[in-house]
MARTOR-145033 format. One record per residue (C-alpha): residue in one letter; x, y, z. Coordinates in steps of 0.2 Angstrom, whole numbers, padded with zeros to 4 digits. Each point is the difference from the previous one (the first is absolute). Layout:
NODE   aa      c1      c2      c3
NODE    A       X       Y       Z
...
***
This chain:
NODE   aa      c1      c2      c3
NODE    M   -0277    0094   -0337
NODE    V   -0007    0020    0006
NODE    V   -0016   -0009    0005
NODE    L    0008   -0014    0011
NODE    A    0012    0010    0010
NODE    G   -0011    0004    0012
NODE    C   -0008   -0016    0001
NODE    T    0006   -0015    0014
NODE    D    0001   -0015   -0006
NODE    G   -0008   -0016    0012
NODE    G    0004   -0018    0000
NODE    G   -0013   -0014    0001
NODE    D   -0015    0006    0007
NODE    S    0006    0014    0008
NODE    G    0011    0019   -0004
NODE    G    0012    0010    0003
NODE    G   -0002    0015    0014
NODE    D    0010    0013    0005
NODE    G    0003   -0007    0019
NODE    P   -0008    0003    0015
NODE    G   -0011    0016   -0001
NODE    K    0005    0015    0012
NODE    R   -0010    0014   -0004
NODE    K   -0017    0000    0007
NODE    G   -0013    0012   -0004
NODE    P   -0012    0011    0013
NODE    G   -0007   -0011    0012
NODE    A    0007   -0016   -0005
NODE    D    0000   -0015    0011
NODE    E    0015   -0009   -0005
NODE    K    0013   -0004   -0013
NODE    R   -0003   -0005   -0016
NODE    P    0006   -0017   -0006
NODE    A    0010   -0001   -0013
NODE    T   -0012   -0012   -0008
NODE    V   -0018   -0007    0001
NODE    D   -0002   -0019   -0002
NODE    G    0017    0003   -0012
NODE    I   -0007    0016   -0010
NODE    P    0011    0015    0002
NODE    T   -0006    0016    0012
NODE    S    0010    0014   -0007
NODE    A   -0005    0013   -0010
NODE    G    0004   -0004   -0020
NODE    T   -0002   -0013   -0012
NODE    H    0005   -0019    0002
NODE    K   -0001   -0013   -0011
NODE    Q   -0010   -0015    0007
NODE    K   -0001   -0019   -0005
NODE    L   -0015   -0011    0006
NODE    D   -0004   -0016   -0001
NODE    V   -0014   -0004   -0010
NODE    G    0000   -0019    0004
NODE    T    0007   -0007   -0017
NODE    F    0015    0000   -0008
NODE    G    0010    0014    0001
NODE    H   -0006    0017    0008
NODE    R   -0008    0016   -0004
NODE    E    0009    0018    0001
NODE    Y   -0009    0015    0005
NODE    L    0009    0018    0007
NODE    L   -0012    0009    0016
NODE    H    0003    0018    0001
NODE    V    0000    0005    0019
NODE    P   -0003    0020    0004
NODE    P    0006    0008    0015
NODE    K   -0014   -0001    0009
NODE    M   -0001   -0018    0004
NODE    A    0018    0000    0001
NODE    N    0002    0015    0013
NODE    G   -0019   -0002    0007
NODE    R   -0006   -0007    0015
NODE    W    0006   -0021    0003
NODE    R   -0011   -0009    0013
NODE    D    0006   -0020    0002
NODE    G    0012   -0001   -0015
NODE    R   -0014    0007   -0011
NODE    P   -0007    0017   -0005
NODE    A   -0012    0008    0012
NODE    K   -0011    0003   -0015
NODE    P    0001   -0011   -0016
NODE    M    0001    0009   -0016
NODE    P   -0011   -0002   -0018
NODE    L    0009   -0008   -0011
NODE    V    0001    0004   -0020
NODE    V    0004   -0017   -0010
NODE    A    0007    0009   -0018
NODE    L    0001   -0012   -0014
NODE    H    0011    0004   -0014
NODE    G   -0007   -0001   -0019
NODE    G    0005   -0015   -0014
NODE    L    0019   -0002   -0004
NODE    A    0006    0013    0017
NODE    T    0006   -0004    0016
NODE    M   -0005    0005    0017
NODE    D    0016    0014    0000
NODE    K   -0011    0006   -0015
NODE    M   -0015    0002    0008
NODE    R    0010    0008    0016
NODE    T    0005    0012   -0014
NODE    L   -0015    0002   -0008
NODE    S   -0012    0004    0014
NODE    G    0011    0011    0011
NODE    F   -0010   -0007    0013
NODE    D    0014    0000    0013
NODE    E    0002    0015    0002
NODE    L   -0020    0003    0001
NODE    A    0003   -0013    0014
NODE    D    0011    0008    0009
NODE    D   -0009    0016    0002
NODE    K   -0019   -0009    0003
NODE    G    0008   -0015    0009
NODE    F   -0003   -0018   -0008
NODE    L    0007   -0013   -0005
NODE    V    0004   -0005   -0020
NODE    A    0002   -0016   -0006
NODE    Y    0006   -0004   -0014
NODE    P   -0001   -0018   -0007
NODE    D    0010   -0007   -0014
NODE    G   -0011   -0011   -0014
NODE    F    0003   -0014   -0008
NODE    M    0015    0002   -0012
NODE    T   -0007    0019   -0004
NODE    T   -0019   -0004    0000
NODE    W   -0014   -0003    0011
NODE    N   -0012   -0016   -0002
NODE    A   -0019    0014    0000
NODE    G   -0010   -0013   -0009
NODE    D    0000    0000   -0019
NODE    C    0016    0011    0001
NODE    C    0016   -0002   -0001
NODE    G    0014   -0007   -0006
NODE    P    0011   -0016    0010
NODE    A   -0009    0003    0017
NODE    K   -0018   -0004   -0010
NODE    I    0010   -0014   -0011
NODE    G    0008   -0008    0017
NODE    K   -0018    0003    0010
NODE    I    0008    0009    0013
NODE    D   -0006    0005    0018
NODE    D    0000    0015    0001
NODE    V   -0013    0002    0011
NODE    G    0010   -0012    0012
NODE    F    0013    0011   -0002
NODE    L   -0009    0016    0007
NODE    T   -0011   -0008    0011
NODE    R    0016   -0005    0009
NODE    L    0008    0015   -0003
NODE    I   -0013    0010    0011
NODE    D   -0003   -0012    0011
NODE    R    0021    0000    0006
NODE    L   -0003    0017    0001
NODE    T   -0018    0003    0008
NODE    G    0006   -0016    0011
NODE    A    0018    0009    0006
NODE    G   -0010    0013    0007
NODE    L    0007    0013   -0013
NODE    A   -0014    0002   -0012
NODE    D   -0019    0002    0004
NODE    A   -0010   -0012   -0006
NODE    G   -0015    0009   -0002
NODE    R    0009    0015   -0012
NODE    V    0009   -0012   -0012
NODE    Y   -0001    0006   -0018
NODE    V    0005   -0005   -0016
NODE    T    0005    0009   -0016
NODE    G    0009   -0001   -0014
NODE    F    0005    0004   -0021
NODE    S   -0006   -0008   -0014
NODE    N    0000   -0019    0006
NODE    G    0002    0004    0017
NODE    A   -0015    0010   -0003
NODE    G   -0008   -0015   -0005
NODE    M    0008   -0012    0013
NODE    A   -0007    0015    0012
NODE    Y   -0017   -0005   -0006
NODE    R    0002   -0020    0004
NODE    M    0006    0001    0016
NODE    A   -0015    0011    0007
NODE    C   -0012   -0012   -0012
NODE    E    0005   -0016    0009
NODE    K    0008    0009    0016
NODE    P   -0011    0013    0003
NODE    G    0000   -0001    0019
NODE    K    0019    0002    0001
NODE    V   -0001    0017   -0011
NODE    A   -0009    0016    0007
NODE    A    0002    0010   -0020
NODE    I    0008   -0003   -0017
NODE    G    0010    0014   -0009
NODE    V    0000   -0006   -0020
NODE    V    0010    0009   -0013
NODE    E   -0001   -0001   -0019
NODE    G   -0007   -0021    0006
NODE    A   -0015   -0012   -0004
NODE    L   -0010   -0011    0007
NODE    V    0003   -0019   -0005
NODE    T   -0003   -0012    0010
NODE    E   -0016   -0009    0007
NODE    C   -0005    0014    0015
NODE    D   -0015   -0004    0012
NODE    P    0005    0006    0017
NODE    D   -0010   -0002    0016
NODE    R    0003    0019    0006
NODE    P    0002    0014   -0007
NODE    V    0018    0009   -0005
NODE    A    0003    0019   -0003
NODE    A    0007    0003   -0013
NODE    M    0009    0016   -0011
NODE    I    0003   -0003   -0018
NODE    F    0010    0009   -0011
NODE    H    0003   -0001   -0019
NODE    G    0003    0014   -0014
NODE    T   -0011    0001   -0015
NODE    A    0013   -0004   -0012
NODE    D    0007   -0014    0006
NODE    R    0004   -0012   -0014
NODE    N    0008   -0016    0011
NODE    V   -0015    0000    0011
NODE    P   -0014    0008   -0010
NODE    F   -0014    0010    0012
NODE    D   -0014   -0006   -0012
NODE    G    0008   -0019   -0003
NODE    G    0008   -0007   -0012
NODE    G    0021   -0004   -0002
NODE    R    0006   -0019    0003
NODE    R    0000   -0007    0019
NODE    D    0016   -0009   -0003
NODE    V    0011   -0009   -0011
NODE    N   -0009   -0013    0000
NODE    D   -0016    0005   -0001
NODE    D   -0009    0014   -0012
NODE    R   -0016    0003    0010
NODE    P   -0003    0019    0002
NODE    Y    0002    0008    0018
NODE    P   -0016    0002    0006
NODE    P   -0006    0019    0000
NODE    V    0005    0012    0019
NODE    S   -0016    0000    0003
NODE    Y   -0003   -0020    0001
NODE    A    0012    0003    0015
NODE    V   -0010    0013    0007
NODE    D   -0018   -0006    0001
NODE    V    0007   -0018    0005
NODE    W    0007    0011    0017
NODE    R   -0016    0009   -0001
NODE    D   -0010   -0015    0004
NODE    A    0010   -0008    0013
NODE    G   -0001    0016    0012
NODE    N   -0021    0005   -0011
NODE    L    0005    0014   -0003
NODE    P   -0007    0017   -0012
NODE    R    0007    0004   -0019
NODE    L    0014    0010    0001
NODE    R   -0003    0017    0004
NODE    P    0010    0012   -0012
NODE    K    0015    0009    0005
NODE    V    0001    0000    0017
NODE    I    0020    0004   -0002
NODE    S    0007    0009   -0013
NODE    V    0018    0003   -0001
NODE    G    0009    0005   -0016
NODE    A   -0002   -0012   -0014
NODE    I   -0010   -0014    0015
NODE    E   -0017    0002    0002
NODE    C   -0008   -0013    0017
NODE    D   -0017   -0005   -0003
NODE    S   -0006   -0009    0015
NODE    T   -0014   -0010    0011
NODE    G    0004    0006    0015
NODE    R   -0002   -0012    0015
NODE    G   -0009   -0012    0000
NODE    A   -0012   -0009    0019
NODE    R    0017   -0012    0002
NODE    G    0011    0013   -0004
NODE    A    0008   -0004   -0018
NODE    E    0001    0013   -0014
NODE    V    0007   -0001   -0016
NODE    T    0006    0014   -0008
NODE    L    0007    0000   -0018
NODE    C    0012    0015   -0005
NODE    R    0002    0004   -0020
NODE    V    0019    0005   -0004
NODE    R   -0010    0009   -0015
NODE    G    0013   -0004   -0016
NODE    G    0011   -0011    0011
NODE    T    0010   -0012   -0007
NODE    H    0009   -0017    0007
NODE    E    0006    0009    0016
NODE    W   -0001    0001    0018
NODE    P   -0007    0020    0004
NODE    S    0010    0011    0007
NODE    R   -0012    0005    0016
NODE    A   -0007   -0018    0001
NODE    S    0009   -0007    0015
NODE    T   -0004    0015    0011
NODE    M   -0017   -0001   -0007
NODE    L   -0003   -0018    0004
NODE    W    0010    0003    0018
NODE    D   -0013    0012    0005
NODE    F   -0016   -0014   -0008
NODE    F    0009   -0013    0010
NODE    A    0001    0010    0017
NODE    E   -0019    0003   -0001
NODE    H   -0002   -0018   -0001
NODE    S    0000   -0014    0014
NODE    R   -0005   -0018    0000
NODE    A   -0010    0005    0015
***
């Protein structure tokens, strides 16, 4: 209830807003519209519905930072579209829980980027070989996320060249799948305690930052465990995903300890010829949880990469 108190609930394919914008930032050319293509533009977090071309709809939370709401507007659009972070919850969780877990709202307000928190199907994502109802029902989550990205970029709110997908656990696996199947939509991904469990042969490189605890027993660092309730095959090791994205970008081996913060030690390939890189952050003794510094480190990584 506390989380939802700050949200507005839109009907159909539109969302609520605060009414006509009255505030203008320095040098603003016109007033901010209350909505753009039905999407609220006031600062805060808005609950939205999205038509995905099937029975029913999908939902997501959209966080709009004050830097957009109070910034410059021209022709009913932001003068400069913002980066977009799509944050995917873990299995048996929700968009509200991901919002609380990641803390991206405060970071977005400080740095200036949009955050979308989509809701999975019956609390799960179809990441390939995992997980649960979304996998069993063959839900087209790649299609859903593609529509979400296209909606926000098409409205001129988000910069199509600076779209980033991150996730935790099952959501992290979904971030992998999105980059595997739609690399042209994603500039970089951030994976936290997830495994690559889908066929992956992208036609262009995608930058990837991977966090994984060395003591994770749900998705073991070196592989193992059980992929799903109806699939007893083990998860592949983290090194498998690293190699997939290294090969996609024709990148060298990881250089050790490029970043060291507390229990987090990050190795990195450095940038390749096409701008992508892979950074692996081991969390010494870390279990299946979102590290406290992960969100800030992910944004710093995202900010350095664009599809351009």
